[in-house]
N, C-alpha and C positions, 0 to 999 in steps of 0.2 A: 506494498499498500506506499502511495506514496500524498502525504497532503500541503496539497499549496500554498502558496503564499496569496491565493482570491481570493477577495471575502464576496460573495453572490448574497445578492437577498434570492432564499426559496421558492418557488414554489410550493414548495407543500409545506413546511412549517412555517412561512417566511420572516423565518430569522437571518439576518445574516448568518452566513458562518460557507467555513473553508470548503475547496472542493476536493475531494475525493480522490484519484485516479487509483481503479483497484483492476492493471490488466487494461484491458477495452474499456470497460465499466467509470464513468464519472459520478459521483454520488458528494448531496452533501453535507458531512462530515456529522451536523445534526441528528437527521432523521434516516439517512440514507433514501434520500430522492434520488431516483434515476435519470439521469442528466442524460444520458443517452438513449433510452428507451421514448424520453419527452422526446428525442431531437426527431423522432416517427411522425408525432404530429405536426405538420410545418408550420399550419395557422399560428396555431395555436404559443407555439420556440419561439417565431418570428414576433409573434404579441410582445413574447415575455422578451423578447434581446431589444424591443427596441421600450420597452418599460424600462429594462435598464440603462439604455444608453442616452433618456432627458433626467433617471437619478445625478449627471454630472459626469466629470472625467472617470473617478473611479468604476464609475457604475460602465462606463462605454470599456476600460480594460477590462472589466469582468467580463462582459459580453461577450466582448473580442475575441480574449481566452478560454471564453468556453466556447466557441461558435469553433475556432481554431482546434481543440481537440475533440469535438465533437464532429467533425466535418472527415467527407473520408477522402477530401484533394491533403492537397501538399497545400505547405504554405499562402503561398503567392494566391492558391485559387483560395483558399479562405475569406484571405482579406478582400481579391474584391467583390466576393459573393459576399458580406461581410459591408462593409462601401455600398453594393448595391437596393444590399435592405435599410440601412442608413439614410438614400438619397429619396430612396419608396415612399417612406413617411418621413421626409423632412426633416431630420435631424444631422444633426451640423458635425461631422468627424475632422480630427487635427490631418493635416495635409501630410501626407509621407515623404520619409527622410530621402533627400532629392540623391535622387544616383549621377549626377550631372555631373563628368570627371575633373571637368574645370574648377567649382564646387571644393570639391571635393582637395583639388590640385590647393587650392590657395588657402583651405583649412591647414594642409598640412605644412605650406609657407608660417603660415602666424603662427605655428605650434613653435614653428623651428627656428621662427625667429625668440619668441616671447622665454624657449630651452636660450640661448645663447645668452639675449640681456640676462637674466640671470642669471649664466653662470659667468657671464663678465660681472658684473656686480656682485658675488661672491668672490672671486677671484682675486676684486682690488680692493674687496675689505678685507681680505686673506693677508696682500701683502702690506697693508697701513697697520697690521695691527704687528708684524713683527719686525 
């Protein structure tokens, strides 16, 4: 059994509890509600996800994790499906991180400059105290 660090309002007991992953099964840590079987009831499952998304960032995180863990596809397919559900119901989600190589390269350059500046400052401080 693997207890996640994701809290979600359970449709079985209405408590905000951790999700337990037991092999392919995903259950409520408090009452044992079976989310994997719940996934088969598509309209109720989708309504549940949308309700969790509307709870705020924690609900969005929990709903996203639940959707991915109960999905039969991969992570990318699950993310696309989750975004489609949110769009159909008018729920805004944060934009995905950019995979633009220019942006990633720019972030690497900024990180290297910060490390260089910190190294130089440390060097000159060490030289001054000698």
